[in-house]
C-alpha positions, 0 to 999 in steps of 0.5 A: 500500500502506497501513502500520499501525503498532501492536502486534500483540495489540492488539484496535483493531489486530487489528480495524482490520487485519481491516477494512481487508483486508475493503476490499481495501486491501493492508497493510503491519503494523509492531509499533512495540514490536518495531521502533521507529518513526524519531524523524522519522516521529514528529514527522511524525505529531504535525504531521499530526495536531495535535501530540503529544496526538493522537499519544499516548494520554494515557487509556492504561494505560502513560500513567497508569503514567508517573512524574508528572514525565514527564506534563508534556513540553513539547519535541518531545525530551520527547516523543520520550523517552517514546515511546522508553522506552514505545511503547505510549502511541502511540495505535493504529493509526497508518496511513500512506498511500503519500503519507506522510498519516497517521492515528491510532486506528481508526473506520470513518467516519474511516478511510473518509474518510482512504482516499477 
């Protein structure tokens, strides 16, 4: 079973969930605004994806509206504090396989490779 972390009314999450279900995937959806993601998982995802800039959507409206002093995080603690206060900065969706391997965002070709 896949775990898909996102926001229930996010159009990309809705599209990804629909596509996954069409592929016959069993999915558990976790809305991370309602159920914050454990910092240990966030750290793991950031490392898997190639560090924080791959997990955090710095083009998002939420990121752009952050105070300038927050936009230069230097430590894991800084990144985690931003995500705790503004969970919508996390790229959506984050899809996690049973073995813990994760992918952020939705692109059919990349998702096929991820699931393969």
